[in-house]
N, C-alpha and C positions, 0 to 999 in steps of 0.2 A: 484133183478134187472136182467133183461135178455138183452143180447146183441147178435147181429149177427156181426161177425168180418169178413171183406173181405180184402184180400191182394190185393192191387190195384197198377196199374201203374199211374193212376190219377183218381180223383173224384171231383165232384163239386155239388153245390146246388144253385138252382135259385128259387126266389120267385117273382111271378107276372112278369115274363120275365126278371128279373134283377139278374145277377150273384152276390151271396152274399158271397160265400166261394169256395175255390178250393185248392187242394193239388196235388203234384206230387206223386212219389212213397211213399207208406205207407199203412195205414189202414183206411178203411171206416168202422165206427162203428155205427150201428143202435142200439139205446139204449132205453129201456123201464123201468120205475120205477113201481114196483108192490106194492100193498097194504102191509103195514107193513115193507117195506124196510127202512133202517136206514143208518146213516153215516158209519156203519160197512160194509154194503153191498157195498156202494160207494167206500170205502177204498180198500176192497178186489178186486173189479172190476178194479179200477184204477191200482192197482199193477199188476194184471193179464194182463191187456191190454199192459202195458209198458214192461213187461217181456216176453210176449208170443213169442216164438221162431218159427216163421213160414216163415222166409226169408232164402233163400239158402246161404250157405257158398261157399267157392271156390270149394268144392268137391260135390256140388249139394245137400247137406243135409240141412233140415230145422233146422238150428242151431243158427240163428241170430234173435234178436228182432228189433223192429222198430228203436230204437235209434242207434243200431250198423250199420244200413244201411244208417243212416242220413235221415230217412223218417219222415213223418208227420202223424198226426191223424186228421181225419174229423169226428166229433161226431154229430150225427143226432138223435134227439128225435123221437121215434116211438112207441107210446103206443099200437099200433095194435099187437105188439109182445105178448101181453097178450090176444089176441083174442081166445076165447074158442068156438069151434064148435061141442062139444060133444053132444049137444042137438039141433038138427035142422041144418040148413044150413046158418043161419045168425049169425055172430059172436057176442058173448057177451064179453064186455070189463070190466066186474065186477072185474077182477083181477088187473086191472091197478089202480094206485094211482090217487087220485083227482089232478086236474091240479096245484093248488098252491103248494102243497107239492112235486109233481112230478117235477115241474120247479125248485124248490129250490134244490132238490137232483141232478137233471141233471146238474145244474150249479156248484154244488159241485164236480161232476165228472169231468167237464171241468177244474175246478180249480186244482184239485188234479193231473190230468194228466199234466197240464201245469207246476205245481210245480216240476215235475220230469225232467224239462228241455226240454221237447218235443215241437215241433211246433204243435199247436192245432188250428184247425178251427172248426166252428160249423154251424149247420143249424139254422133256426128260430123256436123257440118253438111255438107250436100250429098253425103254418102256413101251408098252402098247398104248399108243396115243390116239385120241380122237381129235382131228384137226378140222376146224370149221373156218370158212372164209367167205367173204363176198368179194369176188374177183371184179376188178374195175376195168372194164373195156370189152372183153377180157384182154389183158396183156400178160403174156407168159413168155419168158426168155430162158433158154437153156445155155449154160456156160460150163466149159470144161477147161480147167487150168492148163492141161496139156495142149490144148488147141489155141490158147491165148498167147503163148510165148512166141 
């Protein structure tokens, strides 16, 4: 599982001109399920997202996680994180999981993050979405469950 985590002041998702999700301060997480990913990858990523200390404390150090600042998480499925352009200029998405399994594991990620008591919103799986955000910092972190073990 690969994710791009962005510390945001606010973020939102619209589908076909309709706002479907929005958050204030917190994390915008673009998430992709890769071939061979399992519940273990989901569990690892959920824990990492909830505990990731990228918010500033009173001394200006990145010492706080999203829960400690009373923030929320907006999860957006984005299979293109597995785009591979090593051969040519058009990405291959062979590394991304098939939609049925990807959807199941993405929803498991949403569930596991929610179970930790965080406010969680999400995009719409397999929809063409417009994602808006105000990046705070900017702070952007890349995580890959295969490199966290």
